[in-house]
C-alpha positions in Angstrom: -6.3 19.6 98.6 -3.1 20.5 100.5 -2.8 20.0 104.2 -2.0 22.9 106.6 1.6 21.6 107.0 2.1 21.5 103.2 0.8 25.0 102.8 2.9 26.5 105.6 6.1 24.7 104.4 5.8 25.9 100.8 8.3 28.4 99.6 7.0 31.4 97.6 6.9 30.3 94.0 5.4 33.4 92.5 4.5 37.0 92.9 1.6 39.4 92.5 2.4 41.9 89.7 0.9 45.4 90.1 -0.3 47.0 86.8 -1.6 50.3 88.3 1.1 52.5 86.8 0.7 50.9 83.4 -3.0 51.5 83.4 -2.6 55.1 84.5 -0.1 55.6 81.7 -2.4 54.1 79.1 -5.3 56.2 80.2 -3.0 59.3 80.6 -4.2 59.9 84.2 -2.4 61.6 87.0 -2.3 60.4 90.6 -3.7 63.7 91.7 -6.7 63.4 89.4 -7.5 59.9 90.5 -7.1 61.0 94.1 -9.4 63.9 93.7 -12.1 62.0 91.8 -12.1 58.8 94.0 -11.3 60.1 97.4 -8.4 57.8 97.8 -5.5 59.6 99.4 -2.6 60.6 97.3 0.0 58.8 99.5 -2.0 55.6 99.1 -2.1 55.9 95.3 1.6 56.9 95.1 2.5 53.8 97.1 0.4 51.7 94.8 1.8 53.3 91.7 5.4 52.5 92.7 4.5 49.0 93.9 5.4 49.8 97.5 2.0 48.8 98.9 1.9 45.7 101.1 -1.9 45.8 101.5 -4.8 47.0 99.3 -8.2 47.0 100.9 -11.3 45.8 99.1 -12.7 49.3 99.4 -9.7 50.9 97.6 -9.7 48.1 95.0 -13.4 48.5 94.4 -13.1 52.3 93.9 -10.1 51.9 91.5 -11.9 49.3 89.4 -15.0 51.3 89.1 -13.1 54.5 88.3 -10.7 53.0 85.8 -13.3 50.6 84.3 -11.1 47.6 85.0 -11.2 44.3 86.9 -9.0 43.3 89.8 -7.4 40.9 87.3 -6.4 43.9 85.2 -4.8 45.7 88.1 -3.0 42.7 89.5 -1.8 39.4 88.0 0.0 36.4 89.6 3.2 35.2 88.0 5.0 32.0 88.9 8.7 32.2 89.1 
């Protein structure tokens, strides 16, 4: 297990990839429909759609997973650079 010093000195070696827009496209869903049916605000979904979100709460993630019938791993993946 890495020490605190090792963790804090690491450079970013990967990134989280957001697949929300791909999933909506595959399911032919509009942001407005998802917003209306989940109660998640349209600006929040738009930000997520364009990968501009810096934070996604567990509440939003849970609602999206339930609505879209996907897992968090379907919505987001980690890719090493």
